[in-house]
C-alpha positions, 0 to 999 in steps of 0.5 A: 446699553452698549452691545457686546461683541463676541470674540471671533473663534479661531479657525481650526488648524489646517490638517497636515498631509499624513506621512507614510511610514515607509520604514514600517512597511519595509520592516514588515516586508523584511520580516515576511521574507525572513519568515518564509525563508525560515519556513522553507529551510525548516521544511527541508532540514529540521528533524521530524517532530511527529510520527508521520514524518519518520522517513521511509527507512524507519517505516520499512521494518514495520511494513515488513512485519505487517506484511508477514502478519497479513500473509498469515491471516490471509492464508486458508484451506479454501483460499489461494494467496499470492505475495506481491513484490515491495513497490515504491511510489516516488510521486507522493508529496509531503508538502507543496515544496517537498517530495516523498516516497510511499512503500506498499505491498499487495497480498492477493486473495482468491476465493470461491463464489460468494466467499469474499465477505466471509473471508474478509471477516476471517482475515480481520479476526486472524490479524493481531489484536493490536492492529484493531482490525475492523470490517465495515459492510456498506452499500446494503451489505454488498461492499465490504471494507477492511482496515487495520493499523499496524502502528507507526502510521502503516495501514492495512486495507482491502475492499471487496464486493459480494461476488468478487472472486479476488481481492487485494490486501494493501499494506502501505507506509503512506507518504514518507520523507526519502532516506539514503540507502533505501533501494527504491527499485529492488530487482527480482530475486531468483528462486533457489528452491521451489515447491513440487506443486510449482514444478508440476504446474510449470511443466504442465503449461510450459512456463519454463522461464527463470523462477523468481521469489518474493519472501516475507517473515512470518510471525511464527518465525517461518518464511512465506514465499511466492515463486513465479515463472512465465512461458509462452501463451498456452494454445489450449485450455488451461483446465485440460493442461492442468487436469492431471496436476490438480488431482484431488486438490481444492479448486478455488477458481477455474476460468478459461484463462485463470486457474487457482487451486490448493496443493496441500499447504501451497496456493497455485495460480496459473494465468494465460493472456497477453502472449504469455502463461504465468505460474505462481506458487505460494507457501504461506506461514503454516 
């Protein structure tokens, strides 16, 4: 029987070198550049889409209203309060490519020994309910933190320890887009009127410099104000100089270089150091 020879199998086709689709690479590169450019343009020019993007001009009225509410809550017959000036921080950043500005105001509260925790609780209780104020007692009940939300991303915060003689309530807008027409470096305002307690204290310690004022509108329609003035350093003891001025007022603090006391409804603070003596008097919302 004759042998049968199988036909030879065809060789596989030789693989052709794969062509690089340069047109596709170029298209992707152009798309990426365009997307990046659109994002940068949007960051710089698009209107805000969420609340925290509202600019500093829109946030300031909320800050001012919240400051008045905080002053009203912070004042008390056994505390000495002081209203700090409105400050602007231009160093904050909204995004890596966009700068912003933050506005804040400080309300300083001086209390008698071991009264800081109770004062924070009382302030939280006196703040508007819609702020949802809350105090957390941390670190074995030795550190106390107050936080409240005044709306429109304006916050209120304070921290104090058990033995703290003084703590600050900060009202802040957070970082916001800048806005034209906002004076980010406001000048001090000269005081047109001063309470008698202020005049008596400045005379007693020789703080005869020009008096300036910081004012805030209170929830009850009144105006709270801190007036302050400076003079040369006092060579003697503060207590001796203020003895006749304080009279029967409640003394909140009595240190060699710092006195805080109440003269009726007015909080008076006298400090000396760094070559000067400073007097402030705050008439709150009562």
